[in-house]
C-alpha positions as CSV (number, residue, x, y, z in Angstrom):
1,X,-27.0,15.8,-25.0
2,X,-29.8,16.8,-27.4
3,X,-30.3,15.7,-31.0
4,X,-33.1,15.4,-33.6
5,X,-33.8,12.1,-35.3
6,X,-36.0,11.4,-38.4
7,X,-37.6,8.1,-39.5
8,X,-40.7,6.7,-41.0
9,X,-42.3,6.2,-37.6
10,X,-41.9,7.7,-34.2
11,X,-40.8,4.3,-32.8
12,X,-38.1,4.0,-35.4
13,X,-36.9,7.5,-34.6
14,X,-36.7,6.6,-30.9
15,X,-34.7,3.5,-31.8
16,X,-32.2,5.5,-33.7
17,X,-31.8,7.8,-30.7
18,X,-31.2,4.8,-28.4
19,X,-28.6,3.4,-30.8
20,X,-26.8,6.8,-31.0
21,X,-26.7,7.4,-27.3
22,X,-26.0,3.7,-26.5
23,X,-28.6,3.5,-23.8
24,X,-32.2,2.1,-23.4
25,X,-35.1,4.1,-24.8
26,X,-36.5,4.5,-21.3
27,X,-33.5,6.6,-20.3
28,X,-34.1,9.2,-23.1
29,X,-36.5,12.1,-23.0
30,X,-38.4,12.6,-26.3
31,X,-40.2,15.5,-27.8
32,X,-42.2,14.6,-30.9
33,X,-41.9,17.4,-33.4
34,X,-43.7,15.8,-36.4
35,X,-45.6,12.7,-37.1
36,X,-46.5,11.0,-40.4
37,X,-50.1,11.7,-41.5
38,X,-52.6,9.3,-42.9
39,X,-53.4,9.7,-46.5
40,X,-55.4,7.8,-49.1
41,X,-52.5,5.6,-49.9
42,X,-51.2,5.1,-46.4
43,X,-48.9,7.1,-44.1
44,X,-47.6,10.4,-45.6
45,X,-44.5,12.2,-44.4
46,X,-41.9,11.3,-41.8
47,X,-41.7,11.3,-38.0
48,X,-39.3,13.8,-36.4
49,X,-38.4,13.6,-32.7
50,X,-36.1,15.6,-30.5
51,X,-34.2,13.2,-28.1
52,X,-32.4,14.4,-25.0
53,X,-30.3,12.2,-22.9
54,X,-28.6,13.3,-19.6
55,X,-25.5,11.2,-18.9
56,X,-25.2,9.8,-15.4
57,X,-22.2,10.9,-13.3
58,X,-20.4,7.5,-13.8
59,X,-20.8,7.9,-17.6
60,X,-19.5,11.4,-17.5
61,X,-16.4,10.2,-15.6
62,X,-15.9,7.3,-18.0
63,X,-16.1,9.5,-21.0
64,X,-13.6,11.9,-19.4
65,X,-11.2,9.0,-18.7
66,X,-11.4,7.7,-22.3
67,X,-10.8,11.2,-23.7
68,X,-7.7,11.8,-21.4
69,X,-6.2,8.4,-22.2
70,X,-6.6,8.8,-25.9
71,X,-4.9,12.2,-25.7
72,X,-2.0,10.4,-23.9
73,X,-1.6,8.0,-26.8
74,X,-3.5,4.9,-25.5
75,X,-5.2,3.0,-28.2
76,X,-8.9,2.2,-27.8
77,X,-9.2,2.3,-24.0
78,X,-12.5,1.1,-22.5
79,X,-14.2,1.7,-19.2
80,X,-16.6,-0.7,-17.6
81,X,-18.9,0.8,-14.9
82,X,-19.9,-1.3,-11.8
83,X,-22.1,0.1,-9.1
84,X,-20.7,-0.2,-5.6
85,X,-21.8,1.1,-2.2
86,X,-22.1,4.9,-2.4
87,X,-20.7,5.2,-5.9
88,X,-19.4,3.5,-8.9
89,X,-16.2,1.6,-9.8
90,X,-14.7,2.4,-13.2
91,X,-12.5,-0.5,-14.5
92,X,-10.1,0.6,-17.2
93,X,-9.5,-2.0,-19.9
94,X,-7.7,-2.3,-23.2
95,X,-4.3,-3.2,-24.6
96,X,-1.4,-1.6,-22.8
97,X,-3.6,0.3,-20.3
98,X,-1.5,-0.8,-17.3
99,X,0.7,2.1,-18.2
100,X,-1.8,4.4,-16.6
101,X,-1.2,3.0,-13.1
102,X,2.0,4.8,-12.5
103,X,4.3,4.4,-9.5
104,X,2.3,3.0,-6.6
105,X,-0.8,4.0,-8.4
106,X,-0.1,7.7,-8.4
107,X,-1.2,8.3,-12.0
108,X,-4.3,6.2,-11.5
109,X,-5.2,8.2,-8.4
110,X,-4.7,11.5,-10.2
111,X,-7.0,10.3,-13.1
112,X,-9.6,9.2,-10.5
113,X,-9.5,12.6,-8.9
114,X,-10.0,14.5,-12.2
115,X,-12.7,12.1,-13.3
116,X,-14.5,12.7,-10.0
117,X,-14.3,16.5,-10.5
118,X,-15.7,16.1,-14.0
119,X,-18.6,14.0,-12.8
120,X,-19.6,16.2,-9.9
121,X,-19.3,19.6,-11.4
122,X,-22.9,19.6,-12.6
123,X,-24.5,19.8,-9.2
124,X,-23.7,20.0,-5.5
125,X,-24.6,16.3,-4.8
126,X,-21.3,14.4,-4.4
127,X,-21.0,11.0,-6.1
128,X,-18.0,8.8,-5.3
129,X,-16.0,7.7,-8.3
130,X,-13.4,4.9,-8.0
131,X,-11.0,3.8,-10.7
132,X,-9.1,0.5,-11.1
133,X,-6.9,-1.0,-13.8
134,X,-5.7,-4.6,-14.2
135,X,-6.6,-5.5,-10.6
136,X,-4.2,-3.0,-9.1
137,X,-6.4,-2.0,-6.2
138,X,-6.7,-5.6,-4.9
139,X,-2.9,-6.2,-5.2
140,X,-2.1,-2.9,-3.4
141,X,-4.6,-3.7,-0.6
142,X,-2.7,-6.9,0.1
143,X,0.6,-5.0,0.2
144,X,-0.7,-2.4,2.6
145,X,-2.1,-5.0,4.9
146,X,1.2,-6.8,5.1
147,X,3.0,-3.4,5.7
148,X,0.6,-2.7,8.6
149,X,1.4,-6.0,10.2
150,X,5.2,-5.4,9.9
151,X,5.0,-1.9,11.3
152,X,2.9,-3.1,14.3
153,X,5.5,-5.8,15.0
154,X,8.2,-3.2,14.8
155,X,6.4,-0.9,17.2
156,X,5.9,-3.7,19.7
157,X,9.5,-4.7,19.5
158,X,10.9,-1.2,20.0
159,X,8.2,0.3,22.1
160,X,8.1,3.4,19.8
161,X,5.6,4.9,17.4
162,X,6.2,4.1,13.8
163,X,5.4,6.7,11.1
164,X,4.5,5.5,7.6
165,X,5.1,7.5,4.4
166,X,2.3,9.9,3.2
167,X,-0.7,8.2,1.7
168,X,-4.0,9.1,0.1
169,X,-7.2,8.6,2.1
170,X,-8.1,5.3,0.4
171,X,-4.7,3.7,1.4
172,X,-4.9,5.2,4.9
173,X,-8.3,3.5,5.4
174,X,-6.7,0.2,4.5
175,X,-3.9,0.7,7.0
176,X,-6.4,1.7,9.8
177,X,-8.6,-1.3,9.1
178,X,-5.6,-3.7,9.2
179,X,-4.3,-2.3,12.5
180,X,-7.7,-2.4,14.1
181,X,-7.7,-6.2,13.7
182,X,-4.4,-6.6,15.6
183,X,-4.4,-6.7,19.4
184,X,-2.5,-4.1,21.4
185,X,-2.0,-1.7,18.5
186,X,-3.6,1.6,17.5
187,X,-3.2,4.0,14.5
188,X,-4.0,7.6,13.7
189,X,-3.5,10.0,10.8
190,X,-1.6,13.2,11.2
191,X,-0.6,16.1,8.9
192,X,-2.2,17.9,6.0
193,X,-3.0,16.6,2.5
194,X,-1.2,15.6,0.4
195,X,1.4,14.8,3.2
196,X,-1.0,13.2,5.6
197,X,0.4,10.0,7.0
198,X,-0.4,7.2,9.5
199,X,1.2,6.7,12.9
200,X,1.1,3.2,14.4
201,X,1.6,2.7,18.2
202,X,1.8,-0.4,20.3
203,X,-0.1,-0.4,23.6
204,X,1.9,-3.3,25.0
205,X,4.2,-2.4,27.9
206,X,7.9,-2.9,27.1
207,X,10.2,-3.5,30.1
208,X,13.0,-1.0,30.2
209,X,15.7,-1.6,32.9
210,X,16.2,1.3,35.3
211,X,19.5,3.1,35.5
212,X,20.4,1.5,38.8
213,X,19.7,-1.9,37.3
214,X,21.9,-1.2,34.3
215,X,24.7,0.0,36.6
216,X,24.5,-3.1,38.8
217,X,24.6,-5.3,35.7
218,X,27.6,-3.4,34.4
219,X,29.4,-3.7,37.7
220,X,28.7,-7.4,37.8
221,X,30.0,-7.8,34.4
222,X,33.1,-5.8,35.3
223,X,33.7,-8.0,38.4
224,X,33.3,-11.2,36.5
225,X,35.5,-9.9,33.7
226,X,38.1,-8.9,36.4
227,X,38.2,-12.3,37.9
228,X,38.6,-13.9,34.5
229,X,41.5,-11.6,33.7
230,X,43.3,-12.4,37.0
231,X,42.8,-16.2,36.5
232,X,44.2,-15.9,33.0
233,X,47.1,-13.8,34.1
234,X,48.0,-16.3,36.9
235,X,47.8,-19.2,34.4
236,X,50.0,-17.3,31.9
237,X,52.7,-16.6,34.6
238,X,52.8,-20.2,35.8
239,X,54.5,-21.7,32.8
240,X,56.4,-24.4,34.7
241,X,55.7,-28.0,33.9
242,X,55.6,-30.9,36.3
243,X,58.9,-32.1,35.0
244,X,60.6,-28.7,35.8
245,X,59.1,-28.8,39.3
246,X,60.5,-32.3,39.9
247,X,63.8,-31.4,38.4
248,X,64.3,-28.5,40.8
249,X,63.9,-30.7,43.8
250,X,67.3,-31.7,45.4
251,X,68.4,-35.2,44.5
252,X,71.1,-37.3,46.3
253,X,73.3,-37.5,43.2
254,X,73.4,-33.6,43.0
255,X,75.3,-33.3,46.4
256,X,78.8,-32.1,46.2
257,X,81.4,-34.8,45.7
258,X,79.1,-37.3,44.3
259,X,77.7,-38.0,40.9
260,X,78.9,-37.4,37.5
261,X,79.9,-33.8,38.2
262,X,81.6,-34.3,41.6
263,X,85.1,-33.1,42.3
264,X,87.8,-35.1,40.5
265,X,90.9,-36.0,42.5
266,X,94.3,-37.0,40.9
């Protein structure tokens, strides 16, 4: 970015350049084209300087994000730049900017990718650009850590490897870090971008009964079930009561010729 500024003095011209570029004077390169000359009645003429400012990569990315969001209809979006390890974090702020996040942060990830390309196209030195909006990254990190714990528990319960849905490198790193803190669990990434996903495996030994053991258990259950069925059948056939048993026993009054129903003679 190069521009010429004119003022009464060189210092005033430099101040105008700093205000235009919105940076400190020390970050601007100046080339003095003209200086006011001394005359009998003071300084004569004006100062003219050529100011050139090279935007940093985070600033290029921030300008790109603002331009894209304004084209999408967002009103007055702003970007705050914070230096982090190995790069910069660009926090998107403004009214209604949460609409740029998208489903599971997909739109925000796409914007981050494009802003990174815009910032790194000037030279071959890669500079990491990260974007965030309304604290989405921190909330998503908590969700992914909880997901990792659940999938580890599932893998330990079933003894099988659990496959997660495809994720971007940032989210996969969160999953790997969470699994690494859990005992007897490992994780690895497989596949090609953008379908690369994480596999979680439990290293605990799960007891699986052998075929003979299962057969013996089944036979035992069958034998027990058979005995129960026979006992129930015997009880169902024996429906006589104690009264009936006593009633069937021969009694003295039931003998022929005696009792109420004995032979009647006339």
